DRENLUM-980818 format. One record per atom (N, C-alpha, C): x, y, z. Coordinates in steps of 0.001 Angstrom, whole numbers, plus 500000, padded with zeros to 6 digits. Layout:
BEGIN
XYZ/...
//
This chain:
BEGIN
500842498808500000/500000500000500000/500876501240500000/500402502304499337/501146503557499300/501201504188500685/502208505032500935/502306505711502238/501104506617502481/500797506830503748/499728507750504137/500350509116504405/499600510179504150/500180511513504352/499688512208505613/498757511563506333/498268512171507573/497690511089508480/497835511301509784/497299510378510775/496095511016511464/494975510310511470/493781510764512181/493691509983513487/493793510678514611/493735510038515924/492373510310516552/491611509251516767/490297509380517409/490500509269518917/489884510169519666/490024510156521124/488653510279521788/488632509954523070/487404510104523851/487348511466524532/488466512193524480/488535513515525098/489123514513524111/488890515799524379/489422516838523505/490897517115523784/491381516688524949/492784516891525300/493683516127524321/494811516747523954/495736516110523015/496228514780523569/496100513727522779/496480512391523238/497989512192523146/498491511245523935/499920510923523894/500330510403522523/499425509660521869/499746509128520544/499943510268519548/499110511286519642/499253512446518759/500591513140518989/500961513295520252/502231513946520584/503414513138520068/503343511819520218/504420510961519722/504551511066518208/503409511034517531/503429511117516070/504027512444515607/503642513510516257/504168514822515885/505665514924516156/506152514173517159/507582514218517496/508456513636516391/507864512801515525/508620512244514389/508083512826513075/507504514014513190/507095514821512031/505978514180511201/505093513461511870/503905512931511204/502787513966511349/502129514276510258/501015515224510308/499822514552510984/499300515199512017/498251514587512836/497001515454512861/495867514796512776/494580515456512959/493822514671514028/493583515294515167/492902514610516266/491444515045516323/490563514095516598/489140514420516696/488438513441517629/487328513883518180/486535513016519049/485735512042518186/485137511048518838/484341510064518097/483195510726517333/482513511668517986/481376512327517337/481835513154516138/482975513813516266/483513514586515142/483887513659513992/484459512510514334/484876511555513310/483675511000512547/482592510729513259/481395510171512630/480818511103511574/481008512400511767/480435513384510850/481387513778509724/482620513280509797/483632513717508837/483851512669507753/484023513121506524/484386512217505436/485911512104505414/486403510876505266/487838510615505352/488407510312503974/489515510978503638/490177510723502358/490949509409502426/491174508817501264/491794507492501203/493253507479501637/493911508640501640/495333508670501994/495563508988503471/494536508792504300/494655509017505738/494652507688506485/495466507599507530/495505506428508399/494773506772509692/493900505877510133/493053506151511298/493510505342512505/493710506028513633/494054505372514904/492789505304515754/492345504089516047/491086503885516772/491377503415518195/490907504141519235/491173503740520624/490366502502520992/491021501564521682/490350500305522004/490652499913523445/490333500808524360/490653500620525779/489683499640526431/490227498586527032/489421497654527806/488351496911527029/488534496771525719/487526496103524899/488108494838524278/487227493911523965/487653492617523441/487436492546521937/488410491934521261/488285491726519820/488763490318519503/487849489517518985/488179488131518670/487011487465517982/486867486182518199/485860485397517496/484429485784517848/484247486524518948/482889486923519326/482315487995518409/483174488615517614/482666489595516666/483397490924516727/483001491822515823/483624493137515701/482634494203516159/483014495078517084/482115496149517530/481666497023516358/480430497481516407/479877498294515323/480710499548515066/481166500194516145/481962501414515992/483227501152515180/483862500023515460/485090499685514744/484791499376513282/483716498675513021/483340498363511640/483077499639510850/482409500598511473/482130501869510805/483418502631510519/484353502556511461/485642503217511274/486409502579510119/486464501251510088/487185500535509037/486560500771507666/485253501004507652/484575501277506387/485010502624505807/485487503516506674/485918504842506223/487351504855505708/488176503925506200/489561503937505745/490455502990506515/491737502985506158/492735502119506792/492821502445508279/492724501411509117/492594501612510561/493541500716511347/494053501244512464/494760500401513426/494253500723514827/494456499786515748/494009499964517123/495150500487517988/494817501319518963/495810501707519963/495175501663521345/496027501598522370/495613501442523770/494883500117523998/495195499118523202/494543497812523333/495204496985524435/494429496074525010/494936495159526036/495342493845525367/496531493352525683/497016492119525066/496096490933525350/495526490902526539/494684489768526919/493310489807526258/492968490943525652/491627491100525088/491598491157523561/492720491507522950/492741491688521493/493638490635520844/493045489828519984/493755488766519267/494395489356518007/495732489400517932/496377490006516763/496102489257515461/495989487934515531/495702487159514315/494323487503513770/493358487628514663/492006488008514247/492022489421513664/492780490307514296/492873491694513826/493431491755512411/494456490955512149/495049490907510814/494056490370509795/493345489326510164/492403488687509242/491243489594508849/490842490500509735/489719491386509394/490184492651508683/491512492808508529/492016493913507723/492562495111508472/492741495009509789/493345496115510535/494826496219510180/495347497435510126/496737497653509735/497720497257510828/497245497198512077/498125496826513176/497431497029514511/498129496636515578/497623496815516939/498763497349517802/498526498484518465/499495499057519403/498918498887520802/499591498096521620/499073497772522947/499438498838523976/498679498868525058/498870499881526101/500243499781526748/500775498552526860/502064498365527529/503242498398526557/502991498852525329/504045498904524312/505116499918524729/506370499555524553/507449500480524863/507454501639523868/507957502778524330/507910504001523535/508555503829522163/509731503209522117/510417503067520833/509636502172519877/508916501186520417/508116500304519569/506882501031519038/506326501923519840/505186502718519367/505626503618518217/506783504237518367/507309505096517304/507582504288516036/508162503096516199/508417502231515040/507111501823514368/506098501547515193/504790501164514654/504192502297513829/504255503507514356/503708504661513643/504431504877512312/505752504814512353/506531505021511130/506217503949510091/506146502694510544/505889501586509618/504511501707508982/503500501957509799/502137502016509259/501929503245508388/502536504368508747/502425505556507898/503114505335506551/504103504442506534/504801504114505285/504026503100504446/502859502677504957/502028501743504213/502232500294504593/503024500040505645/503297498671506058/502338498230507164/502259496923507352/501480496366508458/502351496331509705/501710496357510884/502473496261512123/501920495112512958/502545493935512770/502187492732513520/503458491938513800/503443491119514856/504598490251515115/504817489292513949/506059488914513725/506368487997512625/505647486665512785/505484486236514029/504805484958514255/503368485004513749/502724486156513877/501345486308513407/501304486267511885/502234486975511239/502277486997509778/502561485599509225/503537484920509818/503879483573509360/502730482603509602/502047482780510744/500919481914511056/499809482027510037/499581483247509547/498545483446508540/498918482728507246/500187482824506870/500639482146505652/500480480635505793/500886480093506943/500747478652507170/499290478215507046/498406479025507604/496981478679507588/496421478639506175/496751479662505381/496191479696504027/496804478617503143/498071478295503384/498684477226502596/498053475874502916/497744475651504186/497081474407504572/495706474304503916/495025475433503819/493720475449503152/493863475074501686/494941475564501058/495132475264499640/495438473787499420/496163473175500337/496430471748500212/495127470957500229/494165471426501025/492886470728501149/491972471008499961/492049472227499413/491093472657498395/491573472437496965/492869472204496786/493380472049495433/493988473335494914/494473473308493681/495220474419493114/494361475243492164/494813476445491895/494129477360490995/495070477680489839/494708477277488631/495618477441487495/495842478904487138/494835479769487351/495024481195487078/496090481779487992/496056481358489265/497063481839490210/498445481328489833/498499480095489308/499782479548488880/500376480387487746/499516480882486868/499990481733485777/500602483012486333/499976483553487379/500504484766488005/501863484498488636/502014483321489250/503290482957489867/504401482932488824/504083482442487642/505085482336486586/505569483706486119/504758484746486340/505147486101485952/506119486726486947/506163486180488161/507028486739489194/508488486400488922/509354487390489132/510783487142488988/511315486436490235/512526485939490137/513148485255491276/513257486193492476/513648487445492211/513781488419493298/512429488721493930/511384488827493105/510048489103493630/509560487967494520/509880486735494143/509488485586494965/510207485613496309/511456486030496298/512196486137497555/511573487208498450/511168488309497835/510560489392498607/509232488943499208/508442488182498447/507180487672498977/507442486764500172/508497485958500087/508867485099501211/509140485930502458/509884487011502296/510241487860503431/509020488606503966/508143489039503067/506900489684503500/506075488704504325/506013487461503863/505250486432504571/505813486170505964/507108486399506130/507747486201507433/507593487419508330/506981488486507792/506751489685508590/507817490750508451/508741490583507512/509815491568507341/509269492871506776/509805493975507269/509433495284506753/510407495688505649/510093496783504965/510877497166503790/512372497291504073/512722497941505189/514139498121505508/514820496779505763/514099495864506405/514663494542506694/514835493732505413/513878493880504494/513992493197503201/515197493737502431/515347495061502449/516473495689501753/517799495179502298/517885495063503621/519119494586504250/519379493122503908/518324492312503934/518475490877503667/518905490601502233/518424491418501295/518714491187499877/519808492107499335/520336492967500228/521410493887499841/520981494809498695/519776495357498832/519267496322497862/518734497526498624/518395498588497922/517906499792498589/516422499659498929/515976500451499902/514560500454500274/513704500909499097/514241501821498295/513517502292497104/513295501143496124/514313500299495962/514188499144495067/513157498155495599/513122497987496917/512119497103497528/510716497603497197/510497498908497332/509180499479497028/508804499246495568/509793499375494682/509535499159493254/509142497704492993/509854496781493641/509523495360493493/508125495067494038/507792495658495192/506476495424495789/505362495948494886/505590497086494261/504595497626493328/504361496652492182/505445496069491680/505336495081490604/504610493827491082/504929493392492306/504284492203492878/502790492436493054/502429493604493599/501012493921493794/500265493916492456/500923494463491424/500277494521490106/500076493115489540/501095492274489635/501020490930489058/500046490026489813/499938490234491120/499042489392491922/497683490050492146/497514491259491579/496266492017491720/495937492261493200/496973492592493953/496828492894495378/497035494385495595/496305494952496550/496450496374496852/497370496634498032/497623495616498844/498454495787500025/498973494431500477/499696494414501590/500317493175502055/499304492151502540/498221492619503136/497187491683503584/496608490939502390/496292491676501322/495735491039500133/496767490136499462/498039490513499562/499086489662498997/499132488320499723/499021488355501049/499017487110501808/497783486272501474/496669486945501298/495451486211500951/495529485651499533/496287486325498687/496462485836497312/497065484436497309/497862484140498327/498478482818498412/497408481729498464/496221482096498961/495126481127499014/494765480618497623/495041481429496609/494687481053495242/495879480471494486/496996480329495184/498202479874494499/498556478451494881/499486477913494153/499985476568494413/500768476567495719/500459475691496690/501223475643497926/502712475426497689/503043474792496576/504459474559496280/505187475852495969/504421476946495838/504993478269495580/506085478627496571/505917478203497823/506883478575498849/508029477582498968/508049476565498155/509103475556498274/510395476043497635/511506475423498020/512803475819497495/512873475656495984/512160474673495452/512235474412494018/511652475549493202/510742476323493806/510137477443493089/510866478739493392/511253478923494660/511893480172495056/513291480284494487/514042479201494471/515438479262494027/515561479173492517/
//
């Protein structure tokens, strides 16, 4: 996904939130508003939305209406979430850009903001890898899709390596370091990958694997 140019922070109070202050400290443009103000405002597609999730549960029991309405307006991530109440795998599967927990260390919050504003997802690598494992297991049970196989054949060797690293949860800078290329080159490769797989972002790219041959991730295809 392309980078976002502004962060919208939803709060329960008019007082400037700590998340807004942190974002501004790393030169992120921030627009803070209350829930009622947000409900009345139309959101542009290039804005990232921070949704407060204090003391609330998110998992198999369902998605709160407020959160669904927020996600319908644009790319959203949760902040002030409780680890014991919010399932990161479920959050990823429903399309949230990430989850920032209440006990998150300051440097990790800053890294999360930078990553998500750059268009990346913010989840632990174990969660990203777990999603890939799950969809590949589904493909083994359901069979292969020849159209997806055609798309795989269009991918270059380098693009396949990048998809592997994305599936492991690597961010652009980490991919660049692993492959000894520039971050700009990584972005160019990702744009090509998204076009060939008809994906708009990393979540859709991971889901695209559901339509591909499970052998796609094997050494015989990657190497």
